[in-house]
N, C-alpha and C positions, 0 to 999 in steps of 0.2 A: 504494500500500500504506500503510495507516494505521500510525502509530507508536504503540506502547503505552507508557504511562507515560512518564517522562522520564529514566529511569535505565537504564544499560546492563545487560542480562541480568536485569532485574527487581530489581536491588539497591536498597536503601533507604539514604538518607543517614544516616550515623552508625551503620550496622548493624555494621560491624567494631568500632567503638569500644564500642558497647553490648555486643557479644559478649565483648570483652576484659574489660570491667568485670565482667560476669557471671562469667566464668571466674576472675577474681581474687577475687570474693566467695566463690565455691565453694571455692577453694583456702584462703582464710582460715578458712572454716567447718570444712574438713577438718583443718586444723592445730589449731584449737581443740578439735575432737573427739579428736584424737590426744593432745593435752596432757591433756585430761580423763581419757582412758583410761589414760595413763601414771601419772597421779596416784592412780588407783584401785587398791586392794589386793584380791587374789583369794586364796582359800584352797582348796587341793586336799588331799584326804585319801585314804588307802587302808588296807586291812587293818582295816576297822572303826574307823578313827581312830587306829591306832597310829603312823602316819606322817602328818605334816601339813606341807605346803609352803605358804608365803606368798610370793606374787610380785606385782610391780607389773604394770600393764597393758602395760608395755614389755617384758615377759617377763624382767625382772630378778628373780632369786630373792632374797628378802629374809631368809627364815629357813627352817630345817628343824628339825622337832621329831620325835624318835623316842622312843616310850615304851619303858621297859626290857623289857617283856614281848615286844617285837618283836625283841630281840637274843638270838639263839641261836647260840653259837659253832659249833655243829655244822651249822647251816643258814644260812650267810651268803648263799647264793643267794636264799633266800626274802626276806631283808631287802632285798637289791638289787632284786628284782622289785617289792617293795612301794614302795620309794622311787621307782622308775621309774613305777609306776602313779600315784602321787600327783603327780609332775611332769606326767605326761600329762593328769591330771585338771585341774590348775590351768591348764595351757596351753590346754586345750579350752575352759575357761570364758572365758579371755581372748579366744580366737578368736571365740567366740560373741558376746561383748559387743562386740567390734570390728565384727563383721558387722552387728549390729543398730544400732550407732551410725552406721556409715557408709552403711547402707541399701543 
């Protein structure tokens, strides 16, 4: 019976080492992309712009802006819903950017 190749089970010399180096490069690239994402600011709005949320790519809310016309003491629930919508908007933008960066 003829022996194929000279390596057990078709392994190539340095294969594991090369694979480890490649994994380390990929990990470094992912970390760089995550740092870039975290340094980026995103703006979410709701209610036609009466509520604006600015957040970093790491989903840390940096600022909240509420225009006076959004404040109705008789309808606090509407303001709460508008704030929630703006937060969801900015987080959706961050998730979309993260997905496209990480591929």
